[in-house]
C-alpha positions as CSV (number, residue, x, y, z in Angstrom):
1,M,0.0,0.0,0.0
2,M,1.4,3.4,-1.0
3,K,1.2,6.4,1.3
4,L,1.3,10.0,0.3
5,Q,2.9,12.7,2.4
6,P,2.1,16.3,1.3
7,L,4.9,18.9,1.3
8,H,4.9,22.4,2.7
9,D,1.3,23.9,2.7
10,K,-0.3,21.1,0.7
11,V,-3.1,18.9,1.9
12,I,-4.5,15.6,0.6
13,V,-8.3,15.5,0.4
14,E,-10.6,12.5,-0.2
15,R,-13.8,13.7,-1.9
16,L,-17.1,12.8,-0.2
17,E,-19.6,11.1,-2.3
18,S,-22.3,13.2,-3.9
19,E,-26.0,12.5,-3.4
20,G,-27.5,10.1,-5.9
21,K,-31.0,11.6,-5.6
22,T,-32.5,15.0,-5.7
23,K,-34.6,16.3,-2.8
24,G,-37.7,15.4,-4.9
25,G,-36.5,11.7,-5.1
26,I,-35.2,11.7,-8.7
27,V,-32.2,9.3,-9.1
28,L,-29.3,11.0,-10.9
29,P,-27.1,9.1,-13.3
30,D,-23.3,9.4,-12.7
31,T,-22.9,11.6,-15.7
32,A,-25.4,14.2,-14.3
33,K,-23.8,14.4,-10.9
34,E,-21.6,17.4,-10.0
35,K,-18.2,16.5,-8.5
36,P,-18.6,17.3,-4.8
37,K,-16.7,20.3,-3.4
38,E,-16.6,18.7,0.1
39,G,-14.0,16.2,1.4
40,K,-12.1,14.8,4.3
41,I,-8.5,15.7,5.0
42,I,-6.3,12.6,4.8
43,A,-2.9,14.2,5.3
44,V,-1.4,17.7,6.0
45,G,2.0,19.1,5.1
46,E,4.2,20.9,7.7
47,G,3.0,24.3,6.7
48,K,3.9,27.3,4.5
49,V,7.4,28.7,4.8
50,L,7.2,32.5,5.2
51,K,9.6,35.1,3.8
52,D,11.4,35.4,7.2
53,G,12.1,31.6,7.1
54,T,9.6,30.7,9.8
55,R,6.9,28.1,9.2
56,Q,3.2,28.9,9.4
57,K,1.3,26.0,11.0
58,P,-1.6,24.6,8.9
59,S,-5.2,25.7,9.9
60,V,-6.6,22.2,9.2
61,K,-5.8,18.8,10.5
62,E,-6.3,15.2,9.5
63,G,-9.9,14.1,9.8
64,N,-11.4,17.6,9.2
65,R,-14.3,17.8,6.8
66,V,-13.8,20.8,4.5
67,I,-15.3,22.7,1.6
68,F,-12.9,23.7,-1.2
69,S,-13.1,25.7,-4.4
70,S,-14.5,24.2,-7.6
71,Y,-11.3,23.7,-9.5
72,A,-9.0,23.1,-6.5
73,G,-6.2,20.7,-6.5
74,T,-4.6,18.0,-8.7
75,E,-6.3,14.6,-8.9
76,V,-4.2,11.6,-8.2
77,K,-5.1,7.9,-8.0
78,V,-3.4,5.7,-5.4
79,D,-4.4,2.1,-4.8
80,D,-7.6,2.6,-6.8
81,K,-8.7,5.5,-4.7
82,E,-8.9,9.1,-6.0
83,Y,-7.5,12.0,-3.9
84,L,-6.9,15.7,-4.4
85,I,-3.6,17.4,-3.6
86,M,-4.2,21.1,-3.1
87,P,-2.7,24.1,-1.3
88,E,-4.3,24.9,2.0
89,D,-5.4,28.3,0.5
90,D,-7.9,26.4,-1.8
91,I,-9.8,25.3,1.3
92,L,-12.7,27.7,1.9
93,A,-14.2,26.3,5.2
94,I,-14.1,23.6,7.8
95,V,-17.4,21.9,8.3
96,Q,-18.3,21.9,12.0
97,Q,-20.1,18.7,13.2
């Protein structure tokens, strides 16, 4: 099993599954579904290196459920699972449970 470790201010996100039905009960085919903009943080880098050489700690941590921008990240496939590698700046919010 391969493991990914993000560098610097990058995070690895696993997309959450989108709903297969509308609120009215209509079942959507896979081609009609929008890619979800919500996911779970799988791994977090050490943080951004600032101009003065210090490191800014990440605002998110493993296990956080987050919302990210529409075209965020680079898709990668590891062991038949798809992940997004994105800068922490592409994360818009942490979903509070």
